[in-house]
C-alpha positions as CSV (number, residue, x, y, z in Angstrom):
1,X,250.7,122.5,86.3
2,X,247.9,123.0,88.9
3,X,248.4,125.8,91.3
4,X,249.2,124.9,94.9
5,X,246.8,126.2,97.5
6,X,249.3,128.9,98.5
7,X,249.8,129.9,94.9
8,X,246.0,130.0,94.5
9,X,245.6,132.4,97.4
10,X,248.4,134.7,96.1
11,X,246.9,134.6,92.5
12,X,243.3,135.2,93.5
13,X,244.0,138.2,95.8
14,X,244.5,140.8,93.1
15,X,241.4,139.6,91.3
16,X,239.2,140.3,94.3
17,X,241.0,143.4,95.7
18,X,242.9,145.9,93.6
19,X,243.3,148.1,96.7
20,X,244.7,145.6,99.3
21,X,246.6,143.2,97.0
22,X,249.6,145.6,96.4
23,X,249.7,146.7,100.1
24,X,249.6,143.1,101.4
25,X,252.6,142.3,99.2
26,X,254.5,144.9,101.2
27,X,254.1,143.0,104.4
28,X,257.0,141.0,105.9
29,X,257.2,137.4,104.8
30,X,256.0,136.1,108.2
31,X,252.7,138.1,107.8
32,X,252.0,138.2,104.1
33,X,250.4,134.8,103.6
34,X,248.5,135.0,107.0
35,X,247.0,138.4,106.1
36,X,246.2,137.3,102.6
37,X,244.4,134.2,103.9
38,X,242.5,136.2,106.5
39,X,241.5,138.8,103.9
40,X,240.2,136.1,101.6
41,X,238.2,134.4,104.4
42,X,236.6,137.8,105.2
43,X,236.0,138.5,101.5
44,X,234.0,135.2,101.2
45,X,231.7,136.3,104.0
46,X,231.3,139.7,102.3
47,X,230.6,138.2,98.9
48,X,227.8,136.0,100.4
49,X,226.3,139.0,102.1
50,X,226.5,141.2,99.0
51,X,225.1,138.6,96.5
52,X,222.2,139.8,94.4
53,X,221.3,136.2,93.5
54,X,220.5,134.8,96.9
55,X,217.3,135.2,98.9
56,X,217.6,136.7,102.4
57,X,217.1,133.3,104.0
58,X,219.8,131.7,101.8
59,X,222.3,134.5,102.8
60,X,221.5,134.1,106.5
61,X,221.8,130.3,106.4
62,X,225.1,130.4,104.5
63,X,226.6,133.0,106.8
64,X,225.5,131.1,109.9
65,X,227.0,127.9,108.5
66,X,230.2,129.8,107.6
67,X,230.6,131.0,111.1
68,X,230.3,127.5,112.5
69,X,233.2,126.4,110.4
70,X,235.4,128.6,112.5
71,X,233.5,128.7,115.7
72,X,233.4,125.0,116.4
73,X,235.9,123.7,113.8
74,X,233.0,121.6,112.5
75,X,233.8,119.6,109.4
76,X,230.1,119.1,108.9
77,X,229.7,122.9,108.7
78,X,232.3,123.1,106.0
79,X,230.6,120.2,104.1
80,X,227.3,121.9,104.4
81,X,228.7,125.3,103.2
82,X,230.3,123.6,100.2
83,X,227.1,121.9,99.3
84,X,225.2,125.2,99.5
85,X,227.7,126.8,97.3
86,X,226.3,124.8,94.4
87,X,223.4,127.2,94.3
88,X,225.8,130.2,94.4
89,X,226.6,132.0,91.1
90,X,230.0,131.7,89.6
91,X,230.3,134.7,87.4
92,X,232.9,136.9,89.0
93,X,236.3,136.4,90.7
94,X,234.6,136.9,94.1
95,X,232.0,134.2,93.2
96,X,234.8,131.8,92.2
97,X,236.6,132.5,95.5
98,X,233.5,131.4,97.4
99,X,233.4,128.1,95.4
100,X,237.1,127.6,96.2
101,X,236.8,128.0,100.0
102,X,238.3,124.5,100.5
103,X,241.7,125.7,99.0
104,X,241.8,128.7,101.3
105,X,240.9,126.6,104.3
106,X,243.8,124.2,103.6
107,X,246.2,127.2,103.8
108,X,244.4,128.5,106.9
109,X,244.8,125.1,108.6
110,X,248.5,125.0,107.9
111,X,249.0,127.9,110.4
112,X,249.7,127.4,114.1
113,X,246.7,126.9,116.3
114,X,247.3,130.3,117.9
115,X,247.3,132.0,114.5
116,X,244.1,130.1,113.4
117,X,242.4,131.3,116.6
118,X,243.3,135.0,115.9
119,X,241.8,134.8,112.4
120,X,238.8,132.6,113.4
121,X,237.7,135.0,116.2
122,X,237.2,137.9,113.8
123,X,236.0,136.0,110.8
124,X,233.1,134.8,113.0
125,X,232.5,138.3,114.4
126,X,232.3,139.7,110.9
127,X,230.1,136.9,109.6
128,X,227.6,137.2,112.4
129,X,227.4,140.9,111.9
130,X,226.8,140.5,108.2
131,X,224.1,137.9,109.1
132,X,222.4,140.7,111.1
133,X,222.6,143.2,108.3
134,X,222.0,141.0,105.3
135,X,219.5,142.3,102.9
136,X,217.3,140.8,100.2
137,X,217.8,141.9,96.7
138,X,215.4,139.5,95.1
139,X,212.4,140.7,97.2
140,X,213.4,144.4,97.0
141,X,212.9,144.7,100.8
142,X,215.9,146.7,101.9
143,X,216.5,147.1,105.6
144,X,218.0,150.6,105.4
145,X,220.0,151.8,108.4
146,X,217.8,153.7,110.8
147,X,220.4,155.7,112.8
148,X,224.0,156.9,112.9
149,X,224.4,154.3,115.7
150,X,223.4,151.6,113.3
151,X,225.8,152.9,110.7
152,X,228.6,152.8,113.3
153,X,227.7,149.2,114.2
154,X,227.5,148.2,110.5
155,X,231.0,149.7,109.8
156,X,232.3,147.9,112.9
157,X,231.2,144.5,111.6
158,X,232.4,144.9,108.1
159,X,235.6,146.8,108.7
160,X,236.3,147.6,112.3
161,X,236.7,143.8,112.9
162,X,239.5,143.8,110.3
163,X,241.3,146.5,112.4
164,X,241.2,144.2,115.4
165,X,242.2,141.2,113.4
166,X,245.2,143.0,112.0
167,X,246.2,144.1,115.4
168,X,246.2,140.5,116.7
169,X,248.3,139.4,113.7
170,X,250.8,142.3,114.0
171,X,251.3,141.7,117.7
172,X,251.7,138.0,117.3
173,X,254.3,138.5,114.6
174,X,256.3,141.4,116.1
175,X,258.0,141.2,119.5
176,X,258.5,144.9,119.3
177,X,254.7,145.4,119.7
178,X,254.7,145.0,123.5
179,X,251.5,144.3,125.5
180,X,251.4,148.0,126.4
181,X,251.6,149.1,122.7
182,X,249.1,146.4,121.7
183,X,246.6,147.7,124.3
184,X,246.8,151.2,122.9
185,X,246.5,149.9,119.4
186,X,243.4,147.9,120.3
187,X,241.7,151.1,121.6
188,X,242.1,152.6,118.1
189,X,241.8,149.5,115.9
190,X,238.1,149.8,115.3
191,X,238.4,153.3,114.0
192,X,241.2,152.3,111.6
193,X,238.8,150.0,109.8
194,X,235.7,152.1,110.2
195,X,237.3,155.2,108.7
196,X,238.4,153.4,105.6
197,X,234.9,151.8,105.2
198,X,233.1,155.1,105.6
199,X,235.2,156.6,102.8
200,X,234.1,153.7,100.6
201,X,230.5,154.2,101.6
202,X,230.7,157.9,100.8
203,X,232.5,157.3,97.5
204,X,230.1,154.6,96.3
205,X,227.0,156.4,97.6
206,X,225.4,157.1,94.3
207,X,226.2,153.7,92.7
208,X,224.6,152.1,95.8
209,X,221.5,154.3,95.7
210,X,220.9,153.7,92.0
211,X,220.9,149.9,92.6
212,X,218.4,150.3,95.5
213,X,221.0,150.0,98.2
214,X,221.7,152.7,100.8
215,X,224.0,153.2,103.8
216,X,222.7,156.7,104.6
217,X,220.8,156.4,107.9
218,X,217.2,157.6,108.0
219,X,218.2,159.8,111.0
220,X,220.6,161.8,108.8
221,X,218.1,162.1,105.9
222,X,215.4,163.4,108.3
223,X,217.9,165.9,109.8
224,X,218.3,167.5,106.4
225,X,214.7,166.9,105.3
226,X,215.7,164.7,102.5
227,X,214.8,161.2,101.2
228,X,216.7,158.8,99.0
229,X,214.8,160.2,96.0
230,X,214.8,164.0,96.7
231,X,218.6,164.0,97.5
232,X,219.0,164.1,93.7
233,X,216.8,167.2,93.1
234,X,218.6,170.4,92.2
235,X,216.6,172.5,94.7
236,X,218.0,170.3,97.5
237,X,221.7,170.6,96.4
238,X,222.7,172.7,99.5
239,X,221.0,170.2,101.9
240,X,222.6,167.2,100.1
241,X,226.0,168.9,100.4
242,X,225.5,169.4,104.2
243,X,224.6,165.8,104.6
244,X,227.6,164.6,102.7
245,X,229.8,166.9,104.7
246,X,228.5,165.4,108.0
247,X,229.4,161.9,106.7
248,X,232.9,163.2,105.7
249,X,233.4,164.7,109.1
250,X,232.4,161.4,110.7
251,X,234.9,159.5,108.5
252,X,237.8,162.0,109.2
253,X,237.2,161.7,113.0
254,X,237.9,157.9,112.6
255,X,240.8,158.5,110.2
256,X,242.4,160.8,112.9
257,X,242.4,157.8,115.2
258,X,243.7,155.6,112.3
259,X,246.8,157.9,112.1
260,X,247.3,157.5,115.9
261,X,247.1,153.8,115.4
262,X,249.8,153.7,112.8
263,X,252.1,156.0,114.8
264,X,252.0,153.4,117.6
265,X,253.5,150.7,115.3
266,X,257.2,150.5,116.2
267,X,259.3,152.4,113.6
268,X,261.4,149.3,113.0
269,X,258.4,147.6,111.5
270,X,258.6,149.6,108.4
271,X,256.7,147.1,106.2
272,X,253.7,147.0,108.6
273,X,253.7,150.8,108.8
274,X,253.7,151.1,105.0
275,X,250.9,148.5,104.7
276,X,248.7,150.7,107.1
277,X,249.8,154.1,105.8
278,X,248.9,153.8,102.2
279,X,245.2,153.0,102.6
280,X,244.9,155.9,105.1
281,X,246.5,158.5,102.8
282,X,244.7,157.2,99.7
283,X,241.4,157.6,101.7
284,X,242.4,161.1,102.6
285,X,243.1,161.9,99.0
286,X,239.7,160.5,98.0
287,X,237.9,162.7,100.6
288,X,240.0,165.7,99.4
289,X,238.8,165.2,95.9
290,X,235.2,164.8,97.0
291,X,235.4,168.0,99.1
292,X,236.6,170.0,96.1
293,X,233.2,169.1,94.5
294,X,230.9,167.4,97.0
295,X,228.0,167.3,94.7
296,X,230.0,165.2,92.3
297,X,228.8,162.3,94.5
298,X,225.4,162.7,92.8
299,X,226.9,162.2,89.4
300,X,227.0,158.9,87.5
301,X,230.7,158.3,87.8
302,X,232.5,157.0,90.9
303,X,235.0,159.4,92.4
304,X,238.5,158.1,91.9
305,X,242.0,159.2,92.9
306,X,244.4,159.3,89.9
307,X,247.1,156.8,89.4
308,X,249.6,159.7,89.7
309,X,248.3,160.6,93.1
310,X,248.4,157.0,94.2
311,X,252.1,156.8,93.2
312,X,252.8,160.2,94.9
313,X,251.4,158.9,98.2
314,X,253.5,155.7,97.8
315,X,256.7,157.7,97.5
316,X,255.8,160.1,100.3
317,X,255.1,157.0,102.5
318,X,258.5,155.6,101.7
319,X,260.0,159.0,102.8
320,X,257.8,159.5,105.9
321,X,257.3,156.0,107.3
322,X,260.1,156.1,109.8
323,X,259.2,159.6,111.2
324,X,256.1,160.1,113.3
325,X,256.6,163.9,112.9
326,X,256.7,163.8,109.1
327,X,253.8,161.5,108.8
328,X,251.6,163.6,111.1
329,X,252.6,166.8,109.3
330,X,251.7,165.4,105.9
331,X,248.4,164.2,107.3
332,X,247.6,167.5,108.9
333,X,248.5,169.4,105.7
334,X,246.0,167.2,103.8
335,X,243.4,167.7,106.5
336,X,243.7,171.5,106.5
337,X,242.5,171.5,102.9
338,X,239.1,170.1,103.8
339,X,236.1,172.5,103.6
340,X,234.1,173.0,105.7
341,X,236.5,173.2,108.6
342,X,236.7,169.9,110.5
343,X,237.1,169.3,114.2
344,X,240.6,169.4,115.7
345,X,242.4,166.1,115.2
346,X,242.8,163.7,118.1
347,X,246.6,164.0,118.1
């Protein structure tokens, strides 16, 4: 029997995200499908931007058309995008998701107009940002980030937007998130997404460099008198370590605010809290492992947190999720283990 569109979205989620699929399942029923659909729509934009098979002009055109689907509710834009998908590869689960946009759109259009607007606003913002930072793989002309400011803007578009999107969905769902609480959450929402994205960038740094991609800004390389080639040289190990530590400090400053964001979520919304807590503490464990051997980032293998540690953080989250005091204490204990000493946390 053919899958319904909702069943399709639920089935494809774990194929395109091993990290978020299990946490999305923890959300309350009134949020689970909405967050799943929003995630898949964002993932489609990300897959187009990251494709190694498309030229720069093809990427930009597809992302612009994709934005118009949500910006003006244009059926012609959806038709145009689906036509352009015929030139898109279909080799991975992510590729297949792009081809199946119409199924995801039918679920999206089953939501209330208000819910659609919440999702559309941030899918457009993300897509237009990816349009700005799209790079050509085929021509090998990479537009590397020039400054830390550009890195901040890039992480805003690809992940900070998700923080704002989730805040809108959470506050729409929960009456316990008052306008006052929502306002405070919005002040921290960008950092919630940026911090997690920076951890991904740090963790995947070497894999990206080896395929000709880089998110290390020129400004930071110049500061430590390094290039994307000399960063691998043994004689520059100390400088490379300092560069990595600066990026880690940057990530942790955002994660400090991510913790503050989670602590604002009413304690009664335990499932929303759990959904937000797990990625934060998994990210902290990843940075902790990197800090024990920062130069491992230059190795051939991706730094990974063990399954045992992932399970440990899950059980700790179940214990701590109703207590701001316990959650903050666990976070601070992890943070103290970082070396070099980091800035005081924002709390």
